[in-house]
C-alpha positions as CSV (number, residue, x, y, z in Angstrom):
1,M,-8.8,16.8,6.5
2,S,-11.9,18.8,7.3
3,S,-15.4,17.8,6.2
4,S,-16.3,21.5,6.0
5,A,-13.9,22.4,3.3
6,T,-12.0,20.7,0.5
7,P,-8.4,20.2,1.7
8,N,-5.4,21.5,-0.3
9,T,-2.8,19.3,1.5
10,L,-3.3,15.6,2.2
11,S,-1.2,12.8,3.8
12,I,-1.7,9.3,2.5
13,A,-0.2,6.2,4.1
14,T,0.1,2.5,3.4
15,W,0.9,-0.3,5.9
16,N,0.7,-4.1,5.8
17,I,-0.5,-4.5,9.3
18,N,-0.1,-8.3,9.3
19,G,-3.2,-9.0,11.4
20,I,-5.3,-6.1,12.6
21,K,-6.3,-7.8,15.9
22,A,-2.7,-8.6,16.9
23,R,-1.5,-5.1,15.9
24,L,-4.5,-2.9,16.9
25,D,-2.7,-1.1,19.7
26,N,0.3,-0.3,17.4
27,L,-2.1,0.9,14.7
28,V,-3.9,3.3,17.1
29,A,-0.6,4.6,18.5
30,W,0.7,5.2,15.0
31,L,-2.5,7.0,13.9
32,N,-2.3,9.2,16.9
33,E,1.4,9.9,16.3
34,C,1.5,10.5,12.5
35,Q,-2.1,11.4,11.9
36,P,-2.4,10.5,8.2
37,D,-5.5,11.8,6.5
38,I,-5.9,8.4,4.7
39,A,-4.4,5.1,5.7
40,C,-4.5,2.0,3.5
41,L,-4.0,-1.3,5.4
42,Q,-3.2,-4.7,4.0
43,E,-3.3,-8.2,5.4
44,I,-5.9,-7.3,7.9
45,K,-6.7,-11.0,8.3
46,S,-10.3,-10.2,9.4
47,T,-13.8,-10.4,8.0
48,D,-15.7,-7.2,7.6
49,E,-18.0,-8.1,10.5
50,T,-15.2,-8.8,13.0
51,F,-12.9,-5.9,12.1
52,P,-12.2,-3.9,15.3
53,R,-13.5,-0.6,14.0
54,A,-14.6,1.0,17.3
55,A,-11.0,1.8,18.5
56,I,-10.1,3.2,15.1
57,E,-13.3,5.3,14.9
58,E,-12.5,6.6,18.4
59,A,-9.2,7.8,17.0
60,G,-11.1,9.9,14.4
61,Y,-11.2,7.7,11.3
62,H,-14.0,6.4,9.0
63,V,-13.4,2.7,8.2
64,E,-14.0,0.8,5.0
65,T,-13.0,-2.8,4.7
66,H,-12.8,-5.6,2.2
67,G,-11.9,-8.7,4.3
68,Q,-11.9,-12.4,4.5
69,K,-11.4,-14.8,7.4
70,G,-7.8,-15.6,8.4
71,F,-5.8,-14.1,5.6
72,N,-5.5,-11.3,3.0
73,G,-7.9,-8.4,3.4
74,V,-7.5,-4.6,2.9
75,A,-8.9,-1.5,4.6
76,I,-9.0,2.2,4.0
77,L,-9.2,4.5,7.0
78,S,-9.9,8.2,6.4
79,R,-10.6,11.4,8.3
80,V,-13.8,11.9,6.2
81,S,-16.1,9.4,4.5
82,P,-15.2,8.7,0.8
83,D,-17.6,9.7,-1.9
84,E,-17.3,6.3,-3.5
85,V,-15.9,2.8,-2.6
86,T,-15.2,-0.1,-5.0
87,R,-14.2,-3.5,-3.7
88,R,-12.4,-6.3,-5.7
89,L,-10.0,-6.0,-8.6
90,P,-11.8,-6.3,-12.0
91,G,-10.8,-8.9,-14.6
92,D,-11.6,-12.2,-12.9
93,D,-15.0,-12.9,-11.5
94,G,-13.8,-16.2,-10.0
95,D,-11.1,-14.6,-7.9
96,E,-12.4,-14.6,-4.3
97,Q,-9.2,-13.3,-2.6
98,A,-9.8,-9.9,-0.8
99,R,-6.8,-8.0,-2.1
100,F,-8.0,-4.6,-3.5
101,M,-10.3,-1.7,-2.8
102,E,-10.6,1.8,-4.2
103,A,-12.0,5.0,-2.7
104,V,-12.7,8.5,-4.0
105,F,-12.2,11.5,-1.8
106,P,-12.8,15.3,-2.4
107,F,-9.4,17.0,-2.8
108,A,-8.3,20.5,-4.0
109,G,-11.6,21.4,-5.6
110,S,-11.7,18.1,-7.4
111,V,-11.2,14.4,-6.4
112,L,-8.5,12.0,-5.4
113,R,-8.7,8.4,-6.3
114,V,-7.0,6.0,-3.8
115,G,-6.3,2.3,-4.6
116,C,-5.2,0.0,-1.8
117,L,-3.7,-3.3,-2.8
118,Y,-2.2,-6.5,-1.4
119,L,-0.5,-8.1,-4.4
120,P,0.0,-11.9,-4.3
121,N,3.3,-13.2,-3.0
122,G,3.7,-15.7,-5.8
123,N,5.8,-18.3,-3.9
124,P,6.6,-21.1,-4.6
125,V,7.3,-20.1,-8.2
126,D,6.8,-23.7,-9.5
127,T,3.2,-23.7,-8.4
128,E,0.0,-22.0,-9.6
129,K,0.8,-19.1,-7.2
130,F,3.4,-17.5,-9.5
131,P,1.1,-17.3,-12.6
132,Y,-1.6,-16.0,-10.3
133,K,0.7,-13.2,-9.2
134,L,1.6,-12.2,-12.8
135,D,-2.0,-12.4,-13.9
136,W,-3.0,-10.2,-10.9
137,M,-0.4,-7.6,-11.9
138,K,-1.7,-7.7,-15.5
139,R,-5.3,-7.0,-14.2
140,L,-3.9,-4.2,-12.0
141,R,-2.2,-2.6,-15.0
142,A,-5.5,-2.7,-16.9
143,L,-7.2,-0.9,-14.0
144,A,-4.4,1.6,-13.8
145,R,-4.5,2.3,-17.5
146,E,-8.3,3.0,-17.2
147,R,-7.7,5.3,-14.2
148,L,-4.9,7.2,-16.0
149,E,-7.3,8.0,-18.8
150,L,-9.4,10.0,-16.4
151,E,-6.5,12.5,-16.0
152,E,-7.1,13.0,-12.3
153,P,-5.0,12.5,-9.2
154,F,-4.7,8.8,-8.5
155,V,-2.5,6.9,-6.1
156,L,-2.0,3.1,-6.1
157,V,-0.5,2.1,-2.8
158,G,0.1,-1.0,-0.8
159,D,2.2,-4.2,-0.4
160,Y,3.3,-5.0,-4.0
161,N,5.4,-8.0,-3.0
162,V,7.9,-6.8,-5.6
163,I,11.6,-5.9,-5.1
164,P,12.0,-3.5,-8.1
165,Q,15.8,-3.2,-8.2
166,P,18.9,-4.8,-6.5
167,E,19.4,-1.7,-4.4
168,D,15.9,-2.4,-2.9
169,C,17.2,-5.3,-0.9
170,H,20.1,-5.9,1.5
171,D,21.4,-9.0,-0.3
172,P,20.2,-9.5,-3.9
173,Q,21.8,-12.9,-4.2
174,A,19.7,-14.2,-1.4
175,W,16.5,-13.3,-3.3
176,E,17.5,-14.8,-6.7
177,G,14.7,-17.1,-7.8
178,D,12.2,-15.7,-5.3
179,A,8.9,-14.6,-6.7
180,L,9.4,-11.1,-5.3
181,F,12.6,-10.7,-7.3
182,R,12.1,-12.9,-10.4
183,P,12.8,-11.1,-13.7
184,E,9.2,-11.5,-14.7
185,T,8.0,-9.8,-11.5
186,R,10.4,-6.9,-11.9
187,E,9.5,-6.5,-15.5
188,A,5.8,-6.4,-14.6
189,F,6.5,-3.7,-12.1
190,R,8.4,-1.6,-14.7
191,L,5.4,-1.8,-16.9
192,F,3.5,0.3,-14.2
193,E,6.2,2.9,-14.5
194,S,5.9,2.7,-18.3
195,L,2.2,3.6,-18.0
196,G,3.3,6.9,-16.4
197,L,3.1,6.0,-12.7
198,T,5.7,7.5,-10.4
199,D,7.3,5.6,-7.5
200,A,6.9,8.2,-4.8
201,I,9.6,6.8,-2.5
202,R,12.3,6.8,-5.1
203,A,11.1,10.1,-6.6
204,T,11.9,11.8,-3.2
205,N,14.8,9.8,-1.8
206,D,17.8,8.1,-3.5
207,A,19.4,7.0,-0.2
208,D,20.6,3.4,0.3
209,E,18.8,0.9,2.5
210,L,15.3,2.3,2.0
211,Y,13.5,-0.8,3.3
212,T,9.9,-1.4,4.3
213,F,10.0,-5.0,5.4
214,W,12.3,-7.0,7.7
215,D,11.6,-10.7,8.2
216,Y,10.9,-12.0,11.7
217,Q,13.6,-14.7,11.2
218,A,17.4,-14.7,11.5
219,G,17.7,-11.3,13.2
220,A,16.8,-9.5,10.0
221,W,15.6,-6.4,11.8
222,Q,18.6,-6.2,14.1
223,K,21.0,-6.7,11.1
224,N,19.0,-4.3,8.9
225,N,18.6,-7.1,6.3
226,G,15.5,-5.5,4.7
227,I,13.7,-5.2,1.4
228,R,11.5,-2.5,-0.1
229,I,8.2,-4.1,-1.3
230,D,5.7,-1.5,-0.2
231,H,5.2,1.1,-2.9
232,M,3.2,4.3,-3.5
233,M,2.6,4.8,-7.2
234,L,1.2,8.1,-8.5
235,S,-0.5,9.3,-11.6
236,P,1.1,12.3,-13.3
237,E,-1.6,14.6,-11.8
238,A,-0.8,13.3,-8.3
239,A,3.0,13.2,-8.9
240,R,2.9,17.0,-9.7
241,M,1.4,17.5,-6.2
242,L,4.0,15.3,-4.4
243,R,5.5,17.2,-1.5
244,G,7.4,14.5,0.4
245,C,7.5,10.8,1.3
246,E,8.6,9.1,4.5
247,I,9.1,5.5,5.8
248,D,8.2,5.2,9.5
249,K,11.0,2.7,10.2
250,H,10.9,3.2,13.9
251,V,7.5,1.4,14.1
252,R,9.4,-1.9,13.4
253,S,11.0,-1.6,16.9
254,W,7.7,-1.5,18.8
255,E,6.4,-4.5,20.7
256,K,4.6,-7.1,18.6
257,P,5.4,-5.3,15.4
258,S,4.3,-6.1,11.9
259,D,7.2,-7.2,9.6
260,H,6.3,-4.2,7.4
261,V,6.4,-0.5,8.4
262,P,4.2,2.3,7.2
263,C,5.0,4.6,4.3
264,R,3.5,8.1,4.0
265,L,3.4,10.7,1.3
266,T,2.1,14.2,1.3
267,L,0.2,15.8,-1.6
268,G,-0.2,19.6,-1.8
269,A,-2.3,21.4,-4.3
270,E,-1.6,24.9,-5.5
271,S,-3.5,27.4,-3.4
């Protein structure tokens, strides 16, 4: 992605890093290997002031963060500086959790809008955490609806903490009753698709066992007991440009891995 010309091809990635300081070496290695133009991170678990930006800037990336101490937090890394950055999800002025940011970039003679999100987990479901999750999804849909009215390329990527369908987990019965797989959660996710958003991973690959998360416990990685909860949703304008999508599964086998792996998509405009 060159600052001297508007690009016609763009790679965008999402990764729940599960602690930027614990995973910094892995992040830099992955950036150098895969070289995404834009990388959206979740669960950075860092304040803006203590985010280790120097190593990432040395790798060639501009850094924008929306963090908080110890948990949550999102970041957008990019080859060029965004034209505009917005932090916090609208709709609840009392919500202090750092879970959303949006950036606008030049692309293909126009702009590309990128939303990076870390959707609430929602467990235990018999506490206030589950209604908070569903309300957060409602607020996100309201934002998506507004963005879709702009009729411009828009991607909404991140850790959704949603298992959309039984085929998106190794053992559906094991997830019954969990906030990630509750009928209310899955219905709320389907409403994103009803708005006109496209699930990039499923749009490009119908293979089995397309997972993005493996728990640290019970040998989940070794047994491939995974789930798909990291999603890349595209507006119709972005979906028409979709050229491919990949899950960087191999990163889960690195030392001190996150329990999530990166997902990447490529957009290509008509030349």
